TORKOL-4160 file (C-alpha; in steps of 0.2 Angstrom, whole numbers, padded with zeros to 4 digits, m for minus):
381
<pt num="1" X="m0144" Y="0153" Z="0317"/>
<pt num="2" X="m0128" Y="0160" Z="0312"/>
<pt num="3" X="m0119" Y="0143" Z="0315"/>
<pt num="4" X="m0132" Y="0134" Z="0304"/>
<pt num="5" X="m0130" Y="0147" Z="0290"/>
<pt num="6" X="m0111" Y="0146" Z="0291"/>
<pt num="7" X="m0112" Y="0127" Z="0291"/>
<pt num="8" X="m0123" Y="0128" Z="0275"/>
<pt num="9" X="m0111" Y="0140" Z="0266"/>
<pt num="10" X="m0096" Y="0128" Z="0270"/>
<pt num="11" X="m0105" Y="0113" Z="0262"/>
<pt num="12" X="m0110" Y="0123" Z="0247"/>
<pt num="13" X="m0092" Y="0129" Z="0245"/>
<pt num="14" X="m0085" Y="0112" Z="0247"/>
<pt num="15" X="m0096" Y="0106" Z="0233"/>
<pt num="16" X="m0091" Y="0120" Z="0223"/>
<pt num="17" X="m0073" Y="0117" Z="0224"/>
<pt num="18" X="m0075" Y="0099" Z="0221"/>
<pt num="19" X="m0084" Y="0102" Z="0205"/>
<pt num="20" X="m0071" Y="0115" Z="0200"/>
<pt num="21" X="m0058" Y="0102" Z="0202"/>
<pt num="22" X="m0066" Y="0089" Z="0190"/>
<pt num="23" X="m0058" Y="0086" Z="0173"/>
<pt num="24" X="m0070" Y="0091" Z="0159"/>
<pt num="25" X="m0072" Y="0078" Z="0145"/>
<pt num="26" X="m0060" Y="0080" Z="0131"/>
<pt num="27" X="m0068" Y="0086" Z="0115"/>
<pt num="28" X="m0058" Y="0074" Z="0105"/>
<pt num="29" X="m0064" Y="0059" Z="0115"/>
<pt num="30" X="m0075" Y="0046" Z="0105"/>
<pt num="31" X="m0093" Y="0047" Z="0110"/>
<pt num="32" X="m0099" Y="0032" Z="0120"/>
<pt num="33" X="m0111" Y="0027" Z="0106"/>
<pt num="34" X="m0104" Y="0021" Z="0090"/>
<pt num="35" X="m0108" Y="0031" Z="0075"/>
<pt num="36" X="m0108" Y="0016" Z="0064"/>
<pt num="37" X="m0120" Y="0003" Z="0069"/>
<pt num="38" X="m0119" Y="m0009" Z="0054"/>
<pt num="39" X="m0110" Y="m0009" Z="0037"/>
<pt num="40" X="m0117" Y="m0016" Z="0021"/>
<pt num="41" X="m0109" Y="m0017" Z="0005"/>
<pt num="42" X="m0120" Y="m0020" Z="m0011"/>
<pt num="43" X="m0111" Y="m0026" Z="m0026"/>
<pt num="44" X="m0114" Y="m0020" Z="m0043"/>
<pt num="45" X="m0113" Y="m0033" Z="m0057"/>
<pt num="46" X="m0099" Y="m0042" Z="m0049"/>
<pt num="47" X="m0097" Y="m0052" Z="m0034"/>
<pt num="48" X="m0086" Y="m0050" Z="m0018"/>
<pt num="49" X="m0074" Y="m0063" Z="m0026"/>
<pt num="50" X="m0073" Y="m0055" Z="m0043"/>
<pt num="51" X="m0054" Y="m0052" Z="m0041"/>
<pt num="52" X="m0057" Y="m0034" Z="m0044"/>
<pt num="53" X="m0064" Y="m0018" Z="m0037"/>
<pt num="54" X="m0080" Y="m0027" Z="m0028"/>
<pt num="55" X="m0068" Y="m0039" Z="m0020"/>
<pt num="56" X="m0055" Y="m0025" Z="m0015"/>
<pt num="57" X="m0069" Y="m0014" Z="m0008"/>
<pt num="58" X="m0076" Y="m0029" Z="0002"/>
<pt num="59" X="m0059" Y="m0033" Z="0009"/>
<pt num="60" X="m0058" Y="m0015" Z="0016"/>
<pt num="61" X="m0076" Y="m0017" Z="0024"/>
<pt num="62" X="m0071" Y="m0034" Z="0031"/>
<pt num="63" X="m0054" Y="m0028" Z="0038"/>
<pt num="64" X="m0060" Y="m0011" Z="0046"/>
<pt num="65" X="m0076" Y="m0019" Z="0053"/>
<pt num="66" X="m0067" Y="m0034" Z="0060"/>
<pt num="67" X="m0054" Y="m0023" Z="0069"/>
<pt num="68" X="m0068" Y="m0012" Z="0076"/>
<pt num="69" X="m0080" Y="m0025" Z="0081"/>
<pt num="70" X="m0094" Y="m0018" Z="0069"/>
<pt num="71" X="m0107" Y="m0029" Z="0061"/>
<pt num="72" X="m0105" Y="m0030" Z="0043"/>
<pt num="73" X="m0112" Y="m0040" Z="0028"/>
<pt num="74" X="m0115" Y="m0039" Z="0009"/>
<pt num="75" X="m0129" Y="m0040" Z="m0003"/>
<pt num="76" X="m0128" Y="m0045" Z="m0021"/>
<pt num="77" X="m0143" Y="m0039" Z="m0032"/>
<pt num="78" X="m0152" Y="m0053" Z="m0041"/>
<pt num="79" X="m0149" Y="m0045" Z="m0058"/>
<pt num="80" X="m0140" Y="m0030" Z="m0067"/>
<pt num="81" X="m0152" Y="m0017" Z="m0065"/>
<pt num="82" X="m0156" Y="m0001" Z="m0055"/>
<pt num="83" X="m0172" Y="m0008" Z="m0048"/>
<pt num="84" X="m0162" Y="m0024" Z="m0041"/>
<pt num="85" X="m0149" Y="m0013" Z="m0033"/>
<pt num="86" X="m0162" Y="m0002" Z="m0025"/>
<pt num="87" X="m0170" Y="m0017" Z="m0018"/>
<pt num="88" X="m0154" Y="m0024" Z="m0011"/>
<pt num="89" X="m0150" Y="m0007" Z="m0003"/>
<pt num="90" X="m0168" Y="m0005" Z="0005"/>
<pt num="91" X="m0165" Y="m0023" Z="0012"/>
<pt num="92" X="m0149" Y="m0018" Z="0019"/>
<pt num="93" X="m0156" Y="m0003" Z="0027"/>
<pt num="94" X="m0171" Y="m0013" Z="0034"/>
<pt num="95" X="m0160" Y="m0026" Z="0042"/>
<pt num="96" X="m0151" Y="m0013" Z="0052"/>
<pt num="97" X="m0136" Y="m0006" Z="0041"/>
<pt num="98" X="m0134" Y="0013" Z="0044"/>
<pt num="99" X="m0119" Y="0014" Z="0032"/>
<pt num="100" X="m0120" Y="0008" Z="0014"/>
<pt num="101" X="m0104" Y="0005" Z="0004"/>
<pt num="102" X="m0107" Y="0005" Z="m0015"/>
<pt num="103" X="m0093" Y="0000" Z="m0027"/>
<pt num="104" X="m0094" Y="0006" Z="m0045"/>
<pt num="105" X="m0101" Y="0018" Z="m0058"/>
<pt num="106" X="m0117" Y="0009" Z="m0059"/>
<pt num="107" X="m0122" Y="0016" Z="m0043"/>
<pt num="108" X="m0122" Y="0034" Z="m0050"/>
<pt num="109" X="m0141" Y="0036" Z="m0051"/>
<pt num="110" X="m0143" Y="0027" Z="m0034"/>
<pt num="111" X="m0133" Y="0040" Z="m0026"/>
<pt num="112" X="m0144" Y="0053" Z="m0033"/>
<pt num="113" X="m0160" Y="0046" Z="m0027"/>
<pt num="114" X="m0158" Y="0035" Z="m0011"/>
<pt num="115" X="m0148" Y="0046" Z="0001"/>
<pt num="116" X="m0163" Y="0059" Z="0001"/>
<pt num="117" X="m0175" Y="0045" Z="0005"/>
<pt num="118" X="m0164" Y="0039" Z="0020"/>
<pt num="119" X="m0156" Y="0055" Z="0027"/>
<pt num="120" X="m0151" Y="0045" Z="0043"/>
<pt num="121" X="m0140" Y="0033" Z="0033"/>
<pt num="122" X="m0123" Y="0036" Z="0026"/>
<pt num="123" X="m0119" Y="0031" Z="0009"/>
<pt num="124" X="m0101" Y="0029" Z="0003"/>
<pt num="125" X="m0099" Y="0027" Z="m0016"/>
<pt num="126" X="m0082" Y="0020" Z="m0020"/>
<pt num="127" X="m0075" Y="0022" Z="m0038"/>
<pt num="128" X="m0090" Y="0034" Z="m0042"/>
<pt num="129" X="m0085" Y="0050" Z="m0050"/>
<pt num="130" X="m0095" Y="0067" Z="m0054"/>
<pt num="131" X="m0098" Y="0060" Z="m0072"/>
<pt num="132" X="m0108" Y="0045" Z="m0065"/>
<pt num="133" X="m0121" Y="0055" Z="m0056"/>
<pt num="134" X="m0132" Y="0058" Z="m0071"/>
<pt num="135" X="m0147" Y="0051" Z="m0081"/>
<pt num="136" X="m0143" Y="0057" Z="m0097"/>
<pt num="137" X="m0126" Y="0064" Z="m0097"/>
<pt num="138" X="m0132" Y="0081" Z="m0100"/>
<pt num="139" X="m0138" Y="0086" Z="m0082"/>
<pt num="140" X="m0126" Y="0080" Z="m0067"/>
<pt num="141" X="m0130" Y="0080" Z="m0049"/>
<pt num="142" X="m0121" Y="0083" Z="m0032"/>
<pt num="143" X="m0121" Y="0070" Z="m0018"/>
<pt num="144" X="m0133" Y="0073" Z="m0004"/>
<pt num="145" X="m0125" Y="0078" Z="0014"/>
<pt num="146" X="m0126" Y="0060" Z="0019"/>
<pt num="147" X="m0118" Y="0053" Z="0004"/>
<pt num="148" X="m0100" Y="0055" Z="m0003"/>
<pt num="149" X="m0092" Y="0049" Z="m0020"/>
<pt num="150" X="m0073" Y="0043" Z="m0019"/>
<pt num="151" X="m0064" Y="0041" Z="m0036"/>
<pt num="152" X="m0046" Y="0038" Z="m0041"/>
<pt num="153" X="m0033" Y="0045" Z="m0053"/>
<pt num="154" X="m0034" Y="0030" Z="m0064"/>
<pt num="155" X="m0024" Y="0040" Z="m0078"/>
<pt num="156" X="m0009" Y="0039" Z="m0065"/>
<pt num="157" X="m0010" Y="0020" Z="m0063"/>
<pt num="158" X="m0012" Y="0018" Z="m0082"/>
<pt num="159" X="0003" Y="0029" Z="m0085"/>
<pt num="160" X="0014" Y="0019" Z="m0073"/>
<pt num="161" X="0009" Y="0002" Z="m0082"/>
<pt num="162" X="0012" Y="0009" Z="m0100"/>
<pt num="163" X="0028" Y="0017" Z="m0095"/>
<pt num="164" X="0034" Y="0001" Z="m0086"/>
<pt num="165" X="0029" Y="m0011" Z="m0100"/>
<pt num="166" X="0039" Y="m0001" Z="m0113"/>
<pt num="167" X="0054" Y="0002" Z="m0102"/>
<pt num="168" X="0054" Y="m0017" Z="m0099"/>
<pt num="169" X="0056" Y="m0020" Z="m0118"/>
<pt num="170" X="0038" Y="m0022" Z="m0124"/>
<pt num="171" X="0035" Y="m0013" Z="m0140"/>
<pt num="172" X="0019" Y="m0021" Z="m0146"/>
<pt num="173" X="0005" Y="m0017" Z="m0133"/>
<pt num="174" X="m0013" Y="m0018" Z="m0131"/>
<pt num="175" X="m0027" Y="m0010" Z="m0121"/>
<pt num="176" X="m0043" Y="m0020" Z="m0118"/>
<pt num="177" X="m0056" Y="m0010" Z="m0108"/>
<pt num="178" X="m0072" Y="m0016" Z="m0102"/>
<pt num="179" X="m0086" Y="m0002" Z="m0104"/>
<pt num="180" X="m0080" Y="0015" Z="m0109"/>
<pt num="181" X="m0084" Y="0023" Z="m0093"/>
<pt num="182" X="m0073" Y="0037" Z="m0086"/>
<pt num="183" X="m0063" Y="0026" Z="m0074"/>
<pt num="184" X="m0059" Y="0014" Z="m0088"/>
<pt num="185" X="m0055" Y="0027" Z="m0101"/>
<pt num="186" X="m0043" Y="0036" Z="m0089"/>
<pt num="187" X="m0034" Y="0020" Z="m0086"/>
<pt num="188" X="m0033" Y="0018" Z="m0105"/>
<pt num="189" X="m0028" Y="0035" Z="m0109"/>
<pt num="190" X="m0014" Y="0035" Z="m0095"/>
<pt num="191" X="m0007" Y="0019" Z="m0102"/>
<pt num="192" X="m0005" Y="0027" Z="m0119"/>
<pt num="193" X="0003" Y="0042" Z="m0112"/>
<pt num="194" X="0015" Y="0032" Z="m0101"/>
<pt num="195" X="0020" Y="0021" Z="m0116"/>
<pt num="196" X="0023" Y="0036" Z="m0126"/>
<pt num="197" X="0034" Y="0044" Z="m0114"/>
<pt num="198" X="0044" Y="0029" Z="m0111"/>
<pt num="199" X="0045" Y="0027" Z="m0130"/>
<pt num="200" X="0053" Y="0043" Z="m0132"/>
<pt num="201" X="0065" Y="0041" Z="m0118"/>
<pt num="202" X="0071" Y="0025" Z="m0127"/>
<pt num="203" X="0069" Y="0032" Z="m0144"/>
<pt num="204" X="0059" Y="0016" Z="m0148"/>
<pt num="205" X="0044" Y="0015" Z="m0159"/>
<pt num="206" X="0029" Y="0008" Z="m0150"/>
<pt num="207" X="0012" Y="0002" Z="m0157"/>
<pt num="208" X="m0004" Y="0000" Z="m0146"/>
<pt num="209" X="m0020" Y="m0009" Z="m0151"/>
<pt num="210" X="m0034" Y="m0001" Z="m0141"/>
<pt num="211" X="m0052" Y="m0007" Z="m0139"/>
<pt num="212" X="m0067" Y="m0009" Z="m0127"/>
<pt num="213" X="m0077" Y="m0025" Z="m0124"/>
<pt num="214" X="m0093" Y="m0016" Z="m0119"/>
<pt num="215" X="m0094" Y="m0027" Z="m0104"/>
<pt num="216" X="m0086" Y="m0032" Z="m0088"/>
<pt num="217" X="m0083" Y="m0051" Z="m0091"/>
<pt num="218" X="m0074" Y="m0061" Z="m0103"/>
<pt num="219" X="m0082" Y="m0071" Z="m0117"/>
<pt num="220" X="m0078" Y="m0081" Z="m0133"/>
<pt num="221" X="m0080" Y="m0066" Z="m0145"/>
<pt num="222" X="m0068" Y="m0056" Z="m0134"/>
<pt num="223" X="m0056" Y="m0071" Z="m0132"/>
<pt num="224" X="m0056" Y="m0073" Z="m0151"/>
<pt num="225" X="m0052" Y="m0054" Z="m0154"/>
<pt num="226" X="m0037" Y="m0055" Z="m0141"/>
<pt num="227" X="m0031" Y="m0071" Z="m0150"/>
<pt num="228" X="m0030" Y="m0061" Z="m0166"/>
<pt num="229" X="m0020" Y="m0048" Z="m0157"/>
<pt num="230" X="m0007" Y="m0060" Z="m0150"/>
<pt num="231" X="m0006" Y="m0069" Z="m0165"/>
<pt num="232" X="m0002" Y="m0054" Z="m0175"/>
<pt num="233" X="0012" Y="m0049" Z="m0163"/>
<pt num="234" X="0004" Y="m0040" Z="m0148"/>
<pt num="235" X="0016" Y="m0045" Z="m0133"/>
<pt num="236" X="0006" Y="m0038" Z="m0118"/>
<pt num="237" X="m0012" Y="m0032" Z="m0116"/>
<pt num="238" X="m0018" Y="m0021" Z="m0101"/>
<pt num="239" X="m0035" Y="m0030" Z="m0097"/>
<pt num="240" X="m0045" Y="m0016" Z="m0088"/>
<pt num="241" X="m0062" Y="m0020" Z="m0083"/>
<pt num="242" X="m0066" Y="m0033" Z="m0070"/>
<pt num="243" X="m0068" Y="m0051" Z="m0076"/>
<pt num="244" X="m0064" Y="m0046" Z="m0094"/>
<pt num="245" X="m0046" Y="m0051" Z="m0090"/>
<pt num="246" X="m0051" Y="m0069" Z="m0092"/>
<pt num="247" X="m0052" Y="m0067" Z="m0111"/>
<pt num="248" X="m0035" Y="m0059" Z="m0111"/>
<pt num="249" X="m0027" Y="m0072" Z="m0101"/>
<pt num="250" X="m0034" Y="m0086" Z="m0111"/>
<pt num="251" X="m0028" Y="m0079" Z="m0127"/>
<pt num="252" X="m0011" Y="m0074" Z="m0120"/>
<pt num="253" X="m0009" Y="m0092" Z="m0114"/>
<pt num="254" X="m0012" Y="m0099" Z="m0132"/>
<pt num="255" X="0001" Y="m0087" Z="m0139"/>
<pt num="256" X="0015" Y="m0085" Z="m0126"/>
<pt num="257" X="0008" Y="m0068" Z="m0122"/>
<pt num="258" X="0008" Y="m0057" Z="m0107"/>
<pt num="259" X="m0006" Y="m0047" Z="m0097"/>
<pt num="260" X="m0006" Y="m0032" Z="m0086"/>
<pt num="261" X="m0019" Y="m0033" Z="m0072"/>
<pt num="262" X="m0030" Y="m0020" Z="m0065"/>
<pt num="263" X="m0037" Y="m0012" Z="m0049"/>
<pt num="264" X="m0028" Y="m0024" Z="m0037"/>
<pt num="265" X="m0012" Y="m0035" Z="m0038"/>
<pt num="266" X="m0018" Y="m0049" Z="m0049"/>
<pt num="267" X="m0002" Y="m0058" Z="m0049"/>
<pt num="268" X="m0009" Y="m0071" Z="m0037"/>
<pt num="269" X="m0022" Y="m0076" Z="m0051"/>
<pt num="270" X="m0007" Y="m0082" Z="m0062"/>
<pt num="271" X="0003" Y="m0090" Z="m0047"/>
<pt num="272" X="m0013" Y="m0100" Z="m0042"/>
<pt num="273" X="m0016" Y="m0105" Z="m0060"/>
<pt num="274" X="0001" Y="m0112" Z="m0062"/>
<pt num="275" X="0000" Y="m0121" Z="m0045"/>
<pt num="276" X="m0016" Y="m0129" Z="m0050"/>
<pt num="277" X="m0011" Y="m0134" Z="m0067"/>
<pt num="278" X="m0023" Y="m0122" Z="m0076"/>
<pt num="279" X="m0009" Y="m0111" Z="m0083"/>
<pt num="280" X="0006" Y="m0116" Z="m0091"/>
<pt num="281" X="0015" Y="m0100" Z="m0085"/>
<pt num="282" X="0010" Y="m0084" Z="m0075"/>
<pt num="283" X="0006" Y="m0072" Z="m0088"/>
<pt num="284" X="0004" Y="m0057" Z="m0077"/>
<pt num="285" X="0019" Y="m0045" Z="m0079"/>
<pt num="286" X="0012" Y="m0031" Z="m0067"/>
<pt num="287" X="m0005" Y="m0024" Z="m0061"/>
<pt num="288" X="m0011" Y="m0005" Z="m0062"/>
<pt num="289" X="m0018" Y="m0003" Z="m0044"/>
<pt num="290" X="m0028" Y="0009" Z="m0035"/>
<pt num="291" X="m0032" Y="0009" Z="m0016"/>
<pt num="292" X="m0049" Y="0003" Z="m0016"/>
<pt num="293" X="m0047" Y="m0007" Z="0001"/>
<pt num="294" X="m0036" Y="0008" Z="0009"/>
<pt num="295" X="m0049" Y="0022" Z="0004"/>
<pt num="296" X="m0064" Y="0011" Z="0010"/>
<pt num="297" X="m0055" Y="0008" Z="0027"/>
<pt num="298" X="m0050" Y="0026" Z="0028"/>
<pt num="299" X="m0068" Y="0033" Z="0025"/>
<pt num="300" X="m0076" Y="0021" Z="0038"/>
<pt num="301" X="m0063" Y="0027" Z="0051"/>
<pt num="302" X="m0066" Y="0045" Z="0047"/>
<pt num="303" X="m0085" Y="0042" Z="0049"/>
<pt num="304" X="m0083" Y="0033" Z="0065"/>
<pt num="305" X="m0071" Y="0047" Z="0071"/>
<pt num="306" X="m0083" Y="0061" Z="0068"/>
<pt num="307" X="m0075" Y="0068" Z="0052"/>
<pt num="308" X="m0089" Y="0066" Z="0040"/>
<pt num="309" X="m0089" Y="0084" Z="0036"/>
<pt num="310" X="m0074" Y="0081" Z="0025"/>
<pt num="311" X="m0084" Y="0069" Z="0015"/>
<pt num="312" X="m0102" Y="0072" Z="0015"/>
<pt num="313" X="m0110" Y="0080" Z="m0001"/>
<pt num="314" X="m0092" Y="0079" Z="m0009"/>
<pt num="315" X="m0083" Y="0071" Z="m0024"/>
<pt num="316" X="m0066" Y="0067" Z="m0018"/>
<pt num="317" X="m0052" Y="0061" Z="m0030"/>
<pt num="318" X="m0037" Y="0051" Z="m0023"/>
<pt num="319" X="m0021" Y="0052" Z="m0032"/>
<pt num="320" X="m0002" Y="0050" Z="m0028"/>
<pt num="321" X="m0003" Y="0069" Z="m0021"/>
<pt num="322" X="m0015" Y="0063" Z="m0007"/>
<pt num="323" X="m0005" Y="0047" Z="m0003"/>
<pt num="324" X="0000" Y="0030" Z="m0009"/>
<pt num="325" X="m0017" Y="0026" Z="m0017"/>
<pt num="326" X="m0010" Y="0023" Z="m0034"/>
<pt num="327" X="0004" Y="0011" Z="m0040"/>
<pt num="328" X="0011" Y="m0005" Z="m0046"/>
<pt num="329" X="0014" Y="m0019" Z="m0035"/>
<pt num="330" X="0033" Y="m0020" Z="m0029"/>
<pt num="331" X="0034" Y="m0035" Z="m0018"/>
<pt num="332" X="0047" Y="m0046" Z="m0023"/>
<pt num="333" X="0035" Y="m0061" Z="m0027"/>
<pt num="334" X="0024" Y="m0049" Z="m0039"/>
<pt num="335" X="0038" Y="m0039" Z="m0047"/>
<pt num="336" X="0039" Y="m0049" Z="m0064"/>
<pt num="337" X="0047" Y="m0035" Z="m0074"/>
<pt num="338" X="0064" Y="m0040" Z="m0080"/>
<pt num="339" X="0074" Y="m0025" Z="m0085"/>
<pt num="340" X="0064" Y="m0011" Z="m0077"/>
<pt num="341" X="0068" Y="m0009" Z="m0058"/>
<pt num="342" X="0059" Y="m0005" Z="m0043"/>
<pt num="343" X="0071" Y="0010" Z="m0041"/>
<pt num="344" X="0067" Y="0017" Z="m0058"/>
<pt num="345" X="0048" Y="0014" Z="m0055"/>
<pt num="346" X="0049" Y="0024" Z="m0038"/>
<pt num="347" X="0058" Y="0038" Z="m0047"/>
<pt num="348" X="0045" Y="0040" Z="m0060"/>
<pt num="349" X="0031" Y="0038" Z="m0047"/>
<pt num="350" X="0039" Y="0052" Z="m0037"/>
<pt num="351" X="0039" Y="0063" Z="m0052"/>
<pt num="352" X="0021" Y="0061" Z="m0054"/>
<pt num="353" X="0018" Y="0064" Z="m0036"/>
<pt num="354" X="0028" Y="0081" Z="m0036"/>
<pt num="355" X="0021" Y="0087" Z="m0052"/>
<pt num="356" X="0036" Y="0085" Z="m0063"/>
<pt num="357" X="0027" Y="0073" Z="m0074"/>
<pt num="358" X="0009" Y="0079" Z="m0078"/>
<pt num="359" X="m0004" Y="0066" Z="m0085"/>
<pt num="360" X="m0020" Y="0072" Z="m0094"/>
<pt num="361" X="m0035" Y="0065" Z="m0085"/>
<pt num="362" X="m0047" Y="0067" Z="m0099"/>
<pt num="363" X="m0061" Y="0054" Z="m0101"/>
<pt num="364" X="m0068" Y="0060" Z="m0117"/>
<pt num="365" X="m0070" Y="0045" Z="m0128"/>
<pt num="366" X="m0070" Y="0055" Z="m0144"/>
<pt num="367" X="m0052" Y="0061" Z="m0143"/>
<pt num="368" X="m0037" Y="0050" Z="m0139"/>
<pt num="369" X="m0022" Y="0057" Z="m0131"/>
<pt num="370" X="m0009" Y="0066" Z="m0142"/>
<pt num="371" X="0006" Y="0055" Z="m0144"/>
<pt num="372" X="0023" Y="0058" Z="m0153"/>
<pt num="373" X="0028" Y="0051" Z="m0170"/>
<pt num="374" X="0036" Y="0036" Z="m0161"/>
<pt num="375" X="0019" Y="0030" Z="m0155"/>
<pt num="376" X="0005" Y="0022" Z="m0166"/>
<pt num="377" X="m0012" Y="0019" Z="m0158"/>
<pt num="378" X="m0024" Y="0008" Z="m0168"/>
<pt num="379" X="m0042" Y="0011" Z="m0161"/>
<pt num="380" X="m0051" Y="m0005" Z="m0165"/>
<pt num="381" X="m0070" Y="m0007" Z="m0163"/>
């Protein structure tokens, strides 16, 4: 009996020692089951080839999902309405998407409503700020725990564009915004501030025509307004608002004018236009960019890595302080500025990053930024 008991204890001890020798799973190891099952992007009023923020966000979804073997797709609402966008999102969820990417301020009310209806789905709203989560611009809402709103410091990108334009010798500038929503307003106000600072450094008078088209596409009426600007001496127009750039480009080409692109590096539009014979020359001198693709990829990667707690229920703003999310294109084939150098650009960008240069980020449409006596801003209805 003692021999049997001793043998039993030896076996138990052996198993215990083996168990103690096992390596515990690392808490940093990714779970076997992917957090992200399927990603769906729902466009606002644009398309995934709008050469602006819808396309850049889609490129982020496409790049990350392809690299990580995750299923992805997109949905384009049948019309510009909240109901149509809701239908597309519902369809995406019904068809298996558990991550919904929503580019643009038009999804503000969607972010208020739908995450609570689908608590098991993650909602990533790109280019949606706190001022967009409202029905009446009196009461504002916070995103639910399964939603996040990611916005940018557009005033920094606008500043860099305005500063570069004046430093490059342009003194008759124009700003053509789409709708006067916070992101567009910040671009425009930053543009004014950058141009004014450069004017003071050069001790050169600068004049800026400033208007909103009230839409995110070009048409004959807006083209005619831009032709009026260019024919009266405007040299370069910052066209800020999705497809509205087409009106600025059309007018510029008729008067040997120039254009500043927005959101992404739009230089390729001019290059392609010259190659296919549509444009007599490339009108793009630079573009005020924000990292739509980078932020989209980062958010998806962090969600997959279990870092949603840094996003969920929050408004996050990406500026130069957070990384290289804002800037002008510096690739040799996109740098069309003639006297303002990349080195000078990097210096002013660094000054913004470290806080030496501060830029007002107001989006109050009733008050234009203060400027010096050297800068005249003509606000045109």
